[in-house]
C-alpha positions, 0 to 999 in steps of 0.5 A: 171438612167442617165449615165455620159459620160467622154470625154477622149480628154477633160480629157487629155487636162485638165491634160496637161493644169495643167502640163503647168500651173505648168511649167509656175509657176515654170519658172516665179518664181522670183529669190531670192535676197540678199542685197549687197553693191553698189557704190553710186558714182564713187569710187577711188581705195585705199580708206577704204571701211568705207570712201566710198559712198556706198548704198545697192542694191539687187542682186541674191546670187552670190559668190563674192558679198559683202553682206550689213551685212559685211560692218562693218567687212570690213570697214578697207579694201581698194578698189583695183580698181575704180568702177562706180556708181551702180557697186557692191562691189566684195570681190576680189576687197577688199585689207585687212588691212596690219596687216591682210595680210599673207606672200605669197609664189609662187609655180609652180608644174606639175598638177599631183602633184597639184590635177590635177590643180583643185585648186581655191582661198580659197582652203586649201591644205596639202603639202607633201615632198618626198625625199630619198625614204620617204614622210612626211607632210611639212604643213597642211591646207595651204590657196591657195590665187591664182591658175591657170593652164597653158592651163587650167583645167585637160589638162596639163600645170604647175599649179601656186599657191600663198600660204599663209605662215609664215616665217618658212613655207616659208623657209621649202617650198623653201628648198623643192622646191630645194631638194625634190618633192612636192605633194599637197592634197586638203582638202574637199571643 
Protein backbone atom coordinates (compact mmCIF):
# COMPACT_ATOMS: atom_id res chain seq x y z
CA UNK A 1 0.00 0.00 0.00
CA UNK A 2 1.24 3.40 -0.96
CA UNK A 3 1.43 5.98 1.75
CA UNK A 4 0.13 9.53 1.07
CA UNK A 5 2.51 12.22 2.27
CA UNK A 6 1.01 15.60 3.21
CA UNK A 7 3.33 18.56 3.10
CA UNK A 8 2.41 20.74 6.09
CA UNK A 9 3.91 23.85 4.46
CA UNK A 10 1.68 23.42 1.44
CA UNK A 11 -1.40 22.87 3.63
CA UNK A 12 -0.55 25.98 5.71
CA UNK A 13 -0.09 28.06 2.55
CA UNK A 14 -3.47 26.85 1.23
CA UNK A 15 -5.20 27.85 4.49
CA UNK A 16 -3.54 31.29 4.42
CA UNK A 17 -4.56 31.74 0.78
CA UNK A 18 -8.19 30.96 1.69
CA UNK A 19 -8.10 33.48 4.56
CA UNK A 20 -6.57 36.14 2.30
CA UNK A 21 -9.20 35.47 -0.39
CA UNK A 22 -12.01 35.84 2.14
CA UNK A 23 -10.48 39.11 3.36
CA UNK A 24 -10.18 40.53 -0.15
CA UNK A 25 -13.76 39.48 -0.91
CA UNK A 26 -15.00 41.24 2.23
CA UNK A 27 -13.02 44.44 1.64
CA UNK A 28 -13.89 44.82 -2.03
CA UNK A 29 -17.63 44.22 -1.70
CA UNK A 30 -19.51 47.19 -3.19
CA UNK A 31 -21.12 49.59 -0.74
CA UNK A 32 -24.92 49.50 -0.58
CA UNK A 33 -26.55 52.58 -2.09
CA UNK A 34 -29.95 54.25 -1.98
CA UNK A 35 -31.69 56.57 -4.42
CA UNK A 36 -31.45 60.22 -3.33
CA UNK A 37 -32.61 63.57 -4.71
CA UNK A 38 -29.89 65.53 -6.53
CA UNK A 39 -29.86 69.01 -8.10
CA UNK A 40 -30.19 68.63 -11.89
CA UNK A 41 -29.00 72.23 -12.39
CA UNK A 42 -27.97 75.19 -10.23
CA UNK A 43 -30.79 75.67 -7.70
CA UNK A 44 -31.60 78.98 -5.99
CA UNK A 45 -32.70 79.19 -2.34
CA UNK A 46 -36.29 79.97 -1.37
CA UNK A 47 -38.00 77.86 -4.05
CA UNK A 48 -40.41 75.01 -3.30
CA UNK A 49 -38.82 71.59 -3.69
CA UNK A 50 -41.69 70.56 -5.97
CA UNK A 51 -40.79 73.41 -8.38
CA UNK A 52 -37.07 72.61 -8.64
CA UNK A 53 -35.22 70.67 -11.33
CA UNK A 54 -34.24 67.52 -9.46
CA UNK A 55 -32.92 64.18 -10.57
CA UNK A 56 -32.30 60.89 -8.80
CA UNK A 57 -28.79 59.77 -7.92
CA UNK A 58 -27.23 56.96 -5.93
CA UNK A 59 -25.38 57.44 -2.67
CA UNK A 60 -24.45 55.44 0.43
CA UNK A 61 -27.31 55.48 2.97
CA UNK A 62 -25.95 58.40 4.99
CA UNK A 63 -28.13 60.26 7.49
CA UNK A 64 -29.37 63.63 6.26
CA UNK A 65 -29.70 62.75 2.57
CA UNK A 66 -33.21 63.16 1.19
CA UNK A 67 -34.26 59.87 -0.38
CA UNK A 68 -36.08 59.84 -3.70
CA UNK A 69 -39.23 58.33 -2.18
CA UNK A 70 -39.56 61.41 0.09
CA UNK A 71 -39.90 63.86 -2.84
CA UNK A 72 -43.69 64.01 -2.84
CA UNK A 73 -43.96 64.39 0.94
CA UNK A 74 -41.42 67.24 0.94
CA UNK A 75 -42.70 69.04 -2.18
CA UNK A 76 -43.97 72.07 -0.15
CA UNK A 77 -40.66 72.56 1.67
CA UNK A 78 -38.36 75.28 0.34
CA UNK A 79 -34.65 75.11 -0.29
CA UNK A 80 -32.72 77.10 2.32
CA UNK A 81 -29.44 77.45 0.39
CA UNK A 82 -28.27 77.46 -3.21
CA UNK A 83 -27.02 74.18 -4.68
CA UNK A 84 -24.74 73.42 -7.61
CA UNK A 85 -25.63 70.82 -10.25
CA UNK A 86 -25.07 67.32 -8.90
CA UNK A 87 -25.26 68.36 -5.22
CA UNK A 88 -27.47 66.06 -3.12
CA UNK A 89 -30.48 67.53 -1.36
CA UNK A 90 -29.86 67.50 2.39
CA UNK A 91 -32.68 67.48 4.95
CA UNK A 92 -30.93 70.29 6.85
CA UNK A 93 -31.26 72.55 3.78
CA UNK A 94 -35.04 72.22 3.64
CA UNK A 95 -37.33 74.73 5.34
CA UNK A 96 -40.77 73.53 6.40
CA UNK A 97 -43.87 75.28 5.10
CA UNK A 98 -44.98 78.08 7.46
CA UNK A 99 -47.89 76.09 8.94
CA UNK A 100 -45.57 73.19 9.84
CA UNK A 101 -42.99 75.20 11.77
CA UNK A 102 -43.16 75.09 15.56
CA UNK A 103 -42.59 78.07 17.78
CA UNK A 104 -39.01 78.05 19.02
CA UNK A 105 -37.56 78.88 22.44
CA UNK A 106 -33.87 79.30 23.20
CA UNK A 107 -32.48 77.79 26.38
CA UNK A 108 -28.90 77.94 27.71
CA UNK A 109 -27.93 75.61 30.54
CA UNK A 110 -24.84 74.35 32.29
CA UNK A 111 -24.06 70.93 30.74
CA UNK A 112 -24.54 69.28 34.15
CA UNK A 113 -28.24 70.15 33.81
CA UNK A 114 -28.47 69.27 30.11
CA UNK A 115 -27.29 65.65 29.76
CA UNK A 116 -23.65 66.84 29.84
CA UNK A 117 -24.29 68.59 26.53
CA UNK A 118 -24.88 65.27 24.76
CA UNK A 119 -27.86 66.53 22.77
CA UNK A 120 -28.35 66.69 19.01
CA UNK A 121 -31.15 67.99 16.79
CA UNK A 122 -33.97 65.49 16.76
CA UNK A 123 -33.48 64.40 20.37
CA UNK A 124 -36.48 64.61 22.64
CA UNK A 125 -36.18 65.78 26.24
CA UNK A 126 -38.24 65.98 29.39
CA UNK A 127 -37.90 69.32 31.21
CA UNK A 128 -37.85 69.29 35.00
CA UNK A 129 -38.05 72.39 37.20
CA UNK A 130 -36.74 72.56 40.77
CA UNK A 131 -37.75 75.38 43.12
CA UNK A 132 -38.31 75.71 46.84
CA UNK A 133 -37.14 72.18 47.55
CA UNK A 134 -39.42 70.38 45.13
CA UNK A 135 -39.05 69.15 41.57
CA UNK A 136 -41.77 68.74 38.99
CA UNK A 137 -42.05 67.80 35.34
CA UNK A 138 -42.61 70.99 33.32
CA UNK A 139 -42.92 69.33 29.91
CA UNK A 140 -42.44 65.92 28.37
CA UNK A 141 -41.16 64.82 24.96
CA UNK A 142 -39.98 68.27 23.79
CA UNK A 143 -38.19 68.27 20.42
CA UNK A 144 -34.62 69.64 20.27
CA UNK A 145 -34.28 71.64 17.03
CA UNK A 146 -30.65 72.69 17.51
CA UNK A 147 -27.99 72.05 20.15
CA UNK A 148 -24.40 73.07 20.80
CA UNK A 149 -22.03 73.04 23.73
CA UNK A 150 -19.56 75.92 24.15
CA UNK A 151 -16.23 74.10 24.12
CA UNK A 152 -17.76 70.97 22.63
CA UNK A 153 -18.58 67.61 24.08
CA UNK A 154 -18.35 66.62 27.68
CA UNK A 155 -15.60 69.08 28.66
CA UNK A 156 -17.81 72.00 29.65
CA UNK A 157 -19.10 75.29 28.35
CA UNK A 158 -22.76 76.21 28.29
CA UNK A 159 -25.18 74.07 26.33
CA UNK A 160 -27.35 76.17 24.02
CA UNK A 161 -30.59 74.70 22.72
CA UNK A 162 -33.46 75.62 20.46
CA UNK A 163 -36.61 73.79 21.52
CA UNK A 164 -39.94 73.37 19.73
CA UNK A 165 -42.60 74.87 22.01
CA UNK A 166 -46.20 75.97 22.00
CA UNK A 167 -47.35 79.25 23.56
CA UNK A 168 -48.12 77.71 26.95
CA UNK A 169 -44.79 75.89 27.23
CA UNK A 170 -42.92 79.01 26.13
CA UNK A 171 -44.48 81.03 28.96
CA UNK A 172 -43.82 78.34 31.58
CA UNK A 173 -40.24 77.87 30.34
CA UNK A 174 -39.47 81.60 30.51
CA UNK A 175 -40.87 81.74 34.06
CA UNK A 176 -38.78 78.72 35.05
CA UNK A 177 -35.58 80.24 33.63
CA UNK A 178 -36.04 83.27 35.87
CA UNK A 179 -37.38 81.58 39.01
CA UNK A 180 -36.11 78.01 39.22
CA UNK A 181 -33.43 75.54 38.21
CA UNK A 182 -34.03 73.58 35.01
CA UNK A 183 -32.79 70.06 34.25
CA UNK A 184 -33.23 68.09 31.03
CA UNK A 185 -33.55 64.35 30.68
CA UNK A 186 -32.94 62.98 27.19
CA UNK A 187 -35.44 60.36 26.12
CA UNK A 188 -34.12 57.16 24.54
CA UNK A 189 -32.59 57.51 21.07
